[in-house]
C-alpha positions in Angstrom: 162.1 10.3 -15.2 163.4 7.0 -16.6 161.6 3.7 -17.1 162.7 0.5 -15.5 161.5 -3.1 -15.5 161.8 -5.1 -12.3 161.8 -8.9 -12.9 161.0 -10.8 -9.7 161.4 -14.4 -8.6 159.9 -15.6 -5.4 162.4 -16.7 -2.8 161.5 -19.7 -0.6 160.3 -17.2 2.1 158.4 -15.3 -0.5 156.6 -18.5 -1.6 155.5 -19.2 1.9 154.4 -15.6 2.4 152.4 -15.7 -0.9 150.8 -19.0 0.0 149.6 -17.4 3.2 148.4 -14.3 1.4 147.5 -14.5 -2.3 147.3 -10.7 -2.4 150.8 -10.3 -0.9 152.4 -8.3 -3.8 149.5 -5.8 -4.1 149.1 -5.5 -0.3 152.8 -4.9 0.3 153.3 -2.4 -2.6 150.1 -0.4 -2.0 151.6 1.8 0.7 155.2 1.6 -0.6 156.3 5.2 -0.9 159.9 5.8 -2.2 160.7 9.3 -3.1 161.5 9.6 -6.8 160.1 6.2 -7.8 156.6 5.0 -8.7 155.3 1.6 -9.7 153.3 2.0 -12.9 152.2 -1.6 -13.4 152.5 -5.1 -11.9 152.1 -8.4 -13.7 152.3 -12.1 -12.7 154.0 -13.9 -15.6 154.9 -17.5 -16.5 158.4 -18.6 -17.2 161.7 -17.8 -15.6 160.3 -14.9 -13.5 157.2 -14.8 -11.4 156.4 -11.1 -11.6 157.3 -8.1 -13.8 156.9 -4.6 -12.6 157.1 -1.4 -14.6 158.7 1.5 -12.6 159.3 5.1 -13.3 162.1 6.6 -11.3 164.2 9.8 -11.2 167.5 7.9 -11.1 169.2 4.6 -10.4 169.4 5.4 -6.7 165.6 5.8 -6.4 164.9 2.5 -8.2 167.5 0.8 -6.1 165.8 1.9 -2.9 162.5 0.8 -4.3 163.9 -2.6 -5.3 165.5 -3.2 -1.9 162.3 -2.2 0.0 160.1 -4.2 -2.3 162.3 -7.3 -2.0 162.2 -7.1 1.8 158.4 -6.7 1.9 157.5 -9.4 -0.6 160.2 -12.0 -0.6 161.1 -11.3 -4.2 164.6 -11.5 -5.7 164.5 -8.6 -8.1 166.5 -8.0 -11.3 166.3 -4.4 -12.4 166.5 -3.5 -16.1 166.7 0.1 -17.3 164.5 0.6 -20.3 165.9 2.6 -23.2 163.5 3.7 -26.0 164.2 1.9 -29.2 164.6 5.1 -31.3 167.1 6.8 -29.1 170.1 6.1 -31.4 168.4 7.5 -34.5 167.8 11.1 -35.5 164.8 11.3 -33.2 161.9 9.3 -31.8 160.6 6.5 -34.0 157.7 7.6 -36.3 154.2 7.2 -35.0 152.4 4.6 -37.2 149.2 6.7 -36.9 151.0 9.5 -38.9 151.6 7.2 -42.0 149.6 7.9 -45.1 149.4 4.2 -46.0 148.2 1.6 -43.5 150.7 -0.9 -42.2 150.2 -4.3 -43.9 150.0 -7.1 -41.5 149.9 -9.8 -44.2 152.8 -10.8 -46.3 153.2 -9.6 -50.0 153.2 -13.2 -51.3 150.5 -15.8 -51.7 150.9 -19.3 -50.3 151.5 -20.7 -53.8 154.7 -18.7 -54.3 155.7 -18.4 -50.6 158.9 -19.6 -48.9 159.6 -23.3 -48.9 158.4 -23.9 -52.5 161.8 -23.9 -54.0 
């Protein structure tokens, strides 16, 4: 199965539907059953999009069916992004940080006295 992100913006009709039912998205996706596709998570977000959904699907056809049905039920205009694991072009999956002998440093190797901008 492949991972997809669906980015949703409310249409004018979707805004009216959401105003009438604040639980619109969860209510309309609860019984959504598309063979070969499953919604893993749903998030309201700020910015260009109103909602982000993480979907696992067998193929592009399954996620397209889910996107179409979801858009009709919720008044969302959806943009679908296939997710590709970052390490897919390398020799294998990226290393798990938990397997490293040394802990990962989250602080820089310099002190503020000799840091950038002191030239």
